[in-house]
GUTI-130442 format. One record per residue (C-alpha): residue number from 1; residue in three letters; x, y, z. Coordinates in steps of 0.25 Angstrom, whole numbers, m for minus. Example, Ala and Ser with C-alpha at 12.3 -4.5 7.8 and 13.67 -1.06 7.14 Angstrom:
2
<num->1&residuo->ALA&u->49&v->m18&w->31>
<num->2&residuo->SER&u->55&v->m4&w->29>
This chain:
213
<num->1&residuo->MET&u->m53&v->m142&w->m57>
<num->2&residuo->ARG&u->m56&v->m133&w->m69>
<num->3&residuo->PHE&u->m53&v->m116&w->m71>
<num->4&residuo->VAL&u->m64&v->m110&w->m77>
<num->5&residuo->GLY&u->m65&v->m94&w->m80>
<num->6&residuo->LYS&u->m54&v->m83&w->m87>
<num->7&residuo->ARG&u->m40&v->m85&w->m92>
<num->8&residuo->SER&u->m32&v->m75&w->m85>
<num->9&residuo->ARG&u->m17&v->m72&w->m88>
<num->10&residuo->HIS&u->m6&v->m81&w->m80>
<num->11&residuo->LEU&u->m1&v->m74&w->m67>
<num->12&residuo->ALA&u->12&v->m75&w->m60>
<num->13&residuo->LEU&u->13&v->m83&w->m49>
<num->14&residuo->GLY&u->13&v->m73&w->m34>
<num->15&residuo->ALA&u->27&v->m79&w->m30>
<num->16&residuo->ALA&u->35&v->m70&w->m38>
<num->17&residuo->PHE&u->27&v->m56&w->m34>
<num->18&residuo->LEU&u->30&v->m62&w->m19>
<num->19&residuo->ALA&u->45&v->m66&w->m20>
<num->20&residuo->ALA&u->49&v->m52&w->m28>
<num->21&residuo->LEU&u->43&v->m47&w->m17>
<num->22&residuo->ALA&u->49&v->m53&w->m7>
<num->23&residuo->LEU&u->62&v->m52&w->m14>
<num->24&residuo->ALA&u->59&v->m36&w->m15>
<num->25&residuo->GLY&u->58&v->m35&w->1>
<num->26&residuo->GLN&u->44&v->m32&w->m2>
<num->27&residuo->GLU&u->31&v->m36&w->6>
<num->28&residuo->PRO&u->22&v->m35&w->m4>
<num->29&residuo->SER&u->12&v->m25&w->0>
<num->30&residuo->SER&u->2&v->m30&w->m11>
<num->31&residuo->LEU&u->m3&v->m45&w->m20>
<num->32&residuo->ASP&u->1&v->m40&w->m35>
<num->33&residuo->ARG&u->m12&v->m41&w->m42>
<num->34&residuo->LYS&u->m4&v->m45&w->m55>
<num->35&residuo->THR&u->m1&v->m58&w->m47>
<num->36&residuo->TYR&u->m10&v->m61&w->m39>
<num->37&residuo->PRO&u->m25&v->m54&w->m44>
<num->38&residuo->ALA&u->m33&v->m63&w->m37>
<num->39&residuo->GLN&u->m33&v->m56&w->m23>
<num->40&residuo->ASP&u->m41&v->m49&w->m10>
<num->41&residuo->ALA&u->m35&v->m39&w->1>
<num->42&residuo->HIS&u->m43&v->m35&w->12>
<num->43&residuo->GLU&u->m40&v->m26&w->27>
<num->44&residuo->GLY&u->m25&v->m28&w->22>
<num->45&residuo->VAL&u->m23&v->m40&w->19>
<num->46&residuo->THR&u->m23&v->m46&w->2>
<num->47&residuo->VAL&u->m26&v->m62&w->m3>
<num->48&residuo->ALA&u->m21&v->m66&w->m18>
<num->49&residuo->ALA&u->m25&v->m78&w->m24>
<num->50&residuo->ARG&u->m20&v->m86&w->m34>
<num->51&residuo->PRO&u->m27&v->m99&w->m39>
<num->52&residuo->VAL&u->m18&v->m109&w->m48>
<num->53&residuo->PRO&u->m27&v->m117&w->m57>
<num->54&residuo->ASP&u->m18&v->m123&w->m66>
<num->55&residuo->THR&u->m9&v->m136&w->m64>
<num->56&residuo->PRO&u->1&v->m128&w->m70>
<num->57&residuo->GLU&u->3&v->m119&w->m64>
<num->58&residuo->ALA&u->1&v->m127&w->m50>
<num->59&residuo->GLU&u->12&v->m134&w->m57>
<num->60&residuo->GLU&u->22&v->m124&w->m55>
<num->61&residuo->ILE&u->19&v->m120&w->m40>
<num->62&residuo->PHE&u->17&v->m133&w->m36>
<num->63&residuo->GLY&u->25&v->m142&w->m43>
<num->64&residuo->LYS&u->21&v->m153&w->m55>
<num->65&residuo->ASN&u->14&v->m161&w->m42>
<num->66&residuo->ALA&u->6&v->m152&w->m35>
<num->67&residuo->ALA&u->m1&v->m145&w->m47>
<num->68&residuo->ALA&u->m15&v->m145&w->m36>
<num->69&residuo->PRO&u->m24&v->m140&w->m49>
<num->70&residuo->ARG&u->m22&v->m153&w->m55>
<num->71&residuo->ALA&u->m29&v->m161&w->m42>
<num->72&residuo->GLY&u->m41&v->m150&w->m43>
<num->73&residuo->ILE&u->m32&v->m141&w->m30>
<num->74&residuo->LEU&u->m32&v->m128&w->m34>
<num->75&residuo->PRO&u->m22&v->m118&w->m26>
<num->76&residuo->VAL&u->m24&v->m105&w->m24>
<num->77&residuo->GLU&u->m11&v->m96&w->m21>
<num->78&residuo->LEU&u->m13&v->m86&w->m10>
<num->79&residuo->VAL&u->m5&v->m75&w->m4>
<num->80&residuo->ILE&u->m9&v->m66&w->8>
<num->81&residuo->LEU&u->m2&v->m50&w->11>
<num->82&residuo->ASN&u->m6&v->m47&w->24>
<num->83&residuo->GLN&u->m3&v->m30&w->24>
<num->84&residuo->ARG&u->m10&v->m30&w->37>
<num->85&residuo->SER&u->m2&v->m25&w->50>
<num->86&residuo->GLU&u->m7&v->m41&w->57>
<num->87&residuo->PRO&u->m7&v->m53&w->52>
<num->88&residuo->VAL&u->m19&v->m60&w->45>
<num->89&residuo->ARG&u->m21&v->m76&w->46>
<num->90&residuo->VAL&u->m28&v->m79&w->33>
<num->91&residuo->ASN&u->m36&v->m94&w->37>
<num->92&residuo->LEU&u->m31&v->m101&w->23>
<num->93&residuo->GLU&u->m39&v->m113&w->25>
<num->94&residuo->ARG&u->m53&v->m108&w->24>
<num->95&residuo->ILE&u->m49&v->m101&w->10>
<num->96&residuo->LEU&u->m57&v->m106&w->m1>
<num->97&residuo->VAL&u->m58&v->m104&w->m15>
<num->98&residuo->VAL&u->m74&v->m101&w->m17>
<num->99&residuo->THR&u->m81&v->m99&w->m29>
<num->100&residuo->ASP&u->m97&v->m94&w->m30>
<num->101&residuo->VAL&u->m100&v->m110&w->m28>
<num->102&residuo->ALA&u->m88&v->m115&w->m24>
<num->103&residuo->ARG&u->m79&v->m117&w->m13>
<num->104&residuo->PHE&u->m67&v->m125&w->m13>
<num->105&residuo->ALA&u->m59&v->m127&w->m1>
<num->106&residuo->GLN&u->m44&v->m130&w->0>
<num->107&residuo->VAL&u->m36&v->m140&w->2>
<num->108&residuo->GLU&u->m23&v->m146&w->7>
<num->109&residuo->PRO&u->m10&v->m149&w->0>
<num->110&residuo->ALA&u->m11&v->m163&w->4>
<num->111&residuo->GLU&u->m26&v->m164&w->m3>
<num->112&residuo->THR&u->m20&v->m159&w->m14>
<num->113&residuo->ALA&u->m7&v->m166&w->m15>
<num->114&residuo->TRP&u->m18&v->m179&w->m14>
<num->115&residuo->ALA&u->m28&v->m173&w->m24>
<num->116&residuo->LEU&u->m17&v->m174&w->m35>
<num->117&residuo->TYR&u->m12&v->m185&w->m31>
<num->118&residuo->PRO&u->m22&v->m196&w->m24>
<num->119&residuo->SER&u->m19&v->m207&w->m19>
<num->120&residuo->PRO&u->m18&v->m223&w->m26>
<num->121&residuo->LYS&u->m30&v->m231&w->m26>
<num->122&residuo->SER&u->m29&v->m243&w->m18>
<num->123&residuo->LYS&u->m30&v->m255&w->m29>
<num->124&residuo->LYS&u->m36&v->m268&w->m27>
<num->125&residuo->PRO&u->m31&v->m282&w->m22>
<num->126&residuo->ALA&u->m24&v->m289&w->m33>
<num->127&residuo->ARG&u->m31&v->m302&w->m25>
<num->128&residuo->THR&u->m42&v->m304&w->m16>
<num->129&residuo->GLY&u->m37&v->m302&w->0>
<num->130&residuo->SER&u->m21&v->m298&w->m4>
<num->131&residuo->ILE&u->m18&v->m285&w->3>
<num->132&residuo->PRO&u->m19&v->m272&w->m7>
<num->133&residuo->ARG&u->m5&v->m264&w->m8>
<num->134&residuo->PRO&u->m7&v->m248&w->m7>
<num->135&residuo->PRO&u->m6&v->m242&w->m21>
<num->136&residuo->GLU&u->8&v->m235&w->m22>
<num->137&residuo->ASP&u->5&v->m222&w->m20>
<num->138&residuo->LYS&u->15&v->m215&w->m32>
<num->139&residuo->ASN&u->8&v->m201&w->m29>
<num->140&residuo->ARG&u->14&v->m200&w->m16>
<num->141&residuo->ASN&u->28&v->m192&w->m20>
<num->142&residuo->LYS&u->18&v->m182&w->m29>
<num->143&residuo->ARG&u->8&v->m180&w->m17>
<num->144&residuo->GLU&u->18&v->m178&w->m7>
<num->145&residuo->GLU&u->27&v->m168&w->m17>
<num->146&residuo->ALA&u->13&v->m161&w->m22>
<num->147&residuo->GLU&u->6&v->m159&w->m5>
<num->148&residuo->ALA&u->20&v->m152&w->m2>
<num->149&residuo->ALA&u->21&v->m142&w->m16>
<num->150&residuo->LEU&u->7&v->m139&w->m11>
<num->151&residuo->ARG&u->9&v->m137&w->4>
<num->152&residuo->SER&u->22&v->m128&w->3>
<num->153&residuo->ARG&u->14&v->m120&w->m8>
<num->154&residuo->GLN&u->2&v->m117&w->1>
<num->155&residuo->LEU&u->m2&v->m106&w->9>
<num->156&residuo->ARG&u->m1&v->m107&w->25>
<num->157&residuo->ALA&u->2&v->m95&w->31>
<num->158&residuo->GLY&u->m13&v->m90&w->35>
<num->159&residuo->VAL&u->m3&v->m78&w->44>
<num->160&residuo->VAL&u->1&v->m68&w->36>
<num->161&residuo->GLY&u->8&v->m56&w->44>
<num->162&residuo->PRO&u->6&v->m43&w->42>
<num->163&residuo->GLY&u->12&v->m39&w->29>
<num->164&residuo->GLY&u->14&v->m55&w->25>
<num->165&residuo->GLN&u->8&v->m61&w->14>
<num->166&residuo->ALA&u->6&v->m76&w->12>
<num->167&residuo->ARG&u->5&v->m84&w->0>
<num->168&residuo->GLY&u->3&v->m99&w->m5>
<num->169&residuo->TYR&u->m7&v->m107&w->m10>
<num->170&residuo->ARG&u->m21&v->m112&w->m7>
<num->171&residuo->TYR&u->m26&v->m127&w->m12>
<num->172&residuo->PHE&u->m42&v->m127&w->m15>
<num->173&residuo->ASP&u->m49&v->m140&w->m20>
<num->174&residuo->LEU&u->m57&v->m137&w->m33>
<num->175&residuo->ARG&u->m56&v->m153&w->m36>
<num->176&residuo->SER&u->m70&v->m155&w->m44>
<num->177&residuo->ALA&u->m72&v->m141&w->m46>
<num->178&residuo->GLU&u->m72&v->m133&w->m55>
<num->179&residuo->LEU&u->m67&v->m116&w->m51>
<num->180&residuo->ASP&u->m70&v->m105&w->m60>
<num->181&residuo->LEU&u->m61&v->m96&w->m57>
<num->182&residuo->THR&u->m68&v->m84&w->m60>
<num->183&residuo->GLN&u->m75&v->m86&w->m49>
<num->184&residuo->ALA&u->m65&v->m90&w->m37>
<num->185&residuo->ARG&u->m62&v->m84&w->m25>
<num->186&residuo->VAL&u->m52&v->m87&w->m14>
<num->187&residuo->TYR&u->m59&v->m84&w->m3>
<num->188&residuo->ILE&u->m53&v->m82&w->13>
<num->189&residuo->PRO&u->m62&v->m81&w->23>
<num->190&residuo->GLU&u->m52&v->m80&w->34>
<num->191&residuo->VAL&u->m41&v->m71&w->37>
<num->192&residuo->VAL&u->m39&v->m62&w->49>
<num->193&residuo->THR&u->m29&v->m54&w->57>
<num->194&residuo->LEU&u->m18&v->m58&w->69>
<num->195&residuo->PRO&u->m21&v->m59&w->80>
<num->196&residuo->GLU&u->m34&v->m54&w->81>
<num->197&residuo->GLU&u->m40&v->m63&w->71>
<num->198&residuo->GLN&u->m47&v->m52&w->65>
<num->199&residuo->PRO&u->m54&v->m57&w->51>
<num->200&residuo->LEU&u->m51&v->m48&w->39>
<num->201&residuo->PHE&u->m60&v->m50&w->29>
<num->202&residuo->PHE&u->m61&v->m61&w->16>
<num->203&residuo->PHE&u->m53&v->m63&w->5>
<num->204&residuo->GLU&u->m59&v->m68&w->m7>
<num->205&residuo->ILE&u->m50&v->m68&w->m20>
<num->206&residuo->SER&u->m56&v->m71&w->m33>
<num->207&residuo->LEU&u->m48&v->m80&w->m41>
<num->208&residuo->LYS&u->m55&v->m74&w->m55>
<num->209&residuo->PRO&u->m43&v->m68&w->m61>
<num->210&residuo->TYR&u->m33&v->m82&w->m60>
<num->211&residuo->ALA&u->m47&v->m86&w->m70>
<num->212&residuo->ARG&u->m45&v->m93&w->m83>
<num->213&residuo->ASP&u->m52&v->m95&w->m98>
């Protein structure tokens, strides 16, 4: 996985911003564009996206053993802010990272962990007729740790209440691919209000603010 594009300045994590609001007892009425420069808003719903393409940054967020970019997996932080008077539901499974020529689907934390730490290959028996022993899986603990770290930070709350927000990461499969962040977008095709299931406009969030040289 390789990223191309112009260099952007380092942007702070959204956690500090949201935590500060919580400590102040305030509900955010909007998402700070300095913290989240990539966002899209329609009909009272705002969605921000922040990719994490670099292994060092991923290690800071998920831990040394769960740096998904090392295996060609792109974590994308998503923040959903609902300013409507009714709940909304986002179909998280249908979210894609897209360019004009490619579409990148999601992978689950377990698959990401296996991509980071594959199972050992079986060795041929030492002599004909002998029963081969299964190879020792030295990566098992690291794999389990990585899966737990990725899953604990995964965005799983697809329903956001009135005036509420949801925040977390989804993981996209970029293995053996080149992603130009100047052309990449997060595409969210399905957002509906509840309980009527009334569809809202789709969201398409350009990742160009995070492009690098």
